[in-house]
C-alpha positions as CSV (number, residue, x, y, z in Angstrom):
1,T,10.4,158.2,138.2
2,L,7.7,157.4,135.9
3,S,10.0,158.9,132.9
4,R,12.2,155.8,133.3
5,I,9.5,153.5,132.7
6,V,7.3,155.1,130.3
7,M,8.3,157.1,127.0
8,V,5.9,159.4,125.7
9,R,6.0,160.0,121.9
10,R,4.1,162.3,119.6
11,V,2.3,160.4,116.5
12,A,0.5,163.3,114.7
13,D,3.3,165.7,113.9
14,T,5.1,164.6,111.2
15,A,7.1,167.6,110.2
16,G,10.6,168.0,110.8
17,G,13.6,165.8,111.2
18,G,13.3,164.6,115.0
19,V,13.0,161.2,115.9
20,D,9.3,161.3,116.7
21,A,8.5,163.1,113.6
22,V,10.6,160.4,111.5
23,L,9.0,157.6,113.3
24,A,5.3,159.3,112.9
25,R,5.9,159.5,109.0
26,A,7.1,156.0,109.0
27,E,4.3,154.9,110.9
28,R,1.8,156.6,108.6
29,Q,3.5,154.8,105.6
30,L,3.5,151.4,106.9
31,N,-0.5,152.0,107.7
32,D,-0.6,152.8,104.0
33,G,0.9,149.6,103.2
34,D,4.3,151.3,101.9
35,V,7.1,149.3,103.5
36,D,9.6,150.4,100.9
37,H,9.0,154.0,101.7
38,A,8.8,153.7,105.5
39,L,12.3,151.9,105.4
40,R,13.5,154.9,103.1
41,T,12.1,157.2,105.9
42,L,13.6,155.3,108.7
43,E,17.2,155.8,107.1
44,A,16.8,159.5,108.5
45,L,16.8,158.4,112.0
46,P,20.3,158.8,114.0
47,P,22.4,155.7,114.2
48,G,21.3,155.1,118.0
49,A,17.6,154.9,117.0
50,R,18.3,152.6,113.9
51,E,20.4,150.4,116.3
52,A,17.4,150.4,118.5
53,I,15.2,149.0,116.0
54,D,17.3,147.1,113.8
55,P,15.8,143.5,114.5
56,W,12.5,145.2,113.2
57,L,14.2,146.7,110.3
58,V,15.6,143.3,109.3
59,R,12.0,141.6,109.2
60,A,10.7,144.9,107.3
61,R,13.2,144.4,104.5
62,N,12.6,140.6,104.1
63,R,8.9,141.8,104.0
64,A,9.7,144.2,101.5
65,E,11.7,141.8,99.6
66,I,8.7,139.4,99.5
67,D,6.1,142.0,98.4
68,R,8.7,142.7,95.6
69,R,8.6,139.2,94.5
70,V,5.1,138.6,94.8
71,S,4.5,141.9,92.8
72,A,6.8,140.5,89.9
73,V,5.0,137.1,89.9
74,R,1.6,138.6,89.9
75,A,2.8,141.1,86.9
76,Q,4.2,138.2,84.9
77,A,1.0,136.2,85.6
78,L,-1.3,138.9,84.2
79,E,1.1,139.4,81.0
80,D,0.8,135.7,80.3
81,L,-2.8,135.7,80.8
82,A,-2.9,138.7,78.4
83,R,-0.6,137.1,75.8
84,I,-3.0,134.0,76.1
85,S,-6.4,135.9,75.8
86,R,-4.9,137.4,72.5
87,G,-4.3,134.1,71.0
88,G,-0.7,133.8,71.7
89,S,1.2,130.8,73.2
């Protein structure tokens, strides 16, 4: 039957704690560029669902770590530039 081949998931309804709602919220957060928040949202998935997306979760955690490191480098560079512009060394 078709239901064994195709899975339909609601993406508009983000209310509630069901798998579809959790995935819809995480998808919206990812679309907004908030990988960390999406990862925290996905922690609400039941173990079987988390296991199914585990390869993606590993890549997303790596991406979030890269984003944090880039942000720290950017903040340090801005701090250094501000200090230099004030005449500091």
